[in-house]
LUMTORKE-372102 format. One record per residue (C-alpha): residue in three letters; x, y, z. Coordinates in steps of 0.5 Angstrom, whole numbers, padded with zeros to 4 digits, always signed. Layout:
N
ALAXYZ;...
END
This chain:
35
MET+0000+0000+0000;LYS+0005+0005+0000;ASN+0003+0008-0007;LEU-0002+0011-0003;ILE+0003+0016-0001;ARG+0003+0018-0008;LEU-0005+0019-0009;SER-0003+0027-0008;GLU+0000+0027-0016;TYR-0007+0025-0018;SER-0013+0028-0018;ARG-0019+0027-0013;SER-0024+0023-0020;ASP-0018+0019-0022;VAL-0016+0016-0015;GLU-0023+0014-0014;ASN-0023+0011-0020;ILE-0017+0007-0019;PHE-0020+0005-0012;HIS-0027+0004-0016;ILE-0023-0002-0020;ALA-0019-0005-0016;ASP-0026-0006-0012;GLU-0029-0009-0017;LEU-0023-0013-0019;GLN-0023-0017-0011;ARG-0030-0018-0013;GLY-0028-0022-0019;LYS-0032-0018-0024;TYR-0025-0017-0029;LYS-0022-0023-0028;GLU-0023-0024-0035;LEU-0020-0019-0037;THR-0014-0021-0032;THR-0013-0028-0035;
END
């Protein structure tokens, strides 16, 4: 989670999108894209 230190380099919307994608990945919704 060291990358969180660099979040200031992104706009708020980008950060929210990154976390949304990460949440979706954890739910396996993008499993077909990562295999």
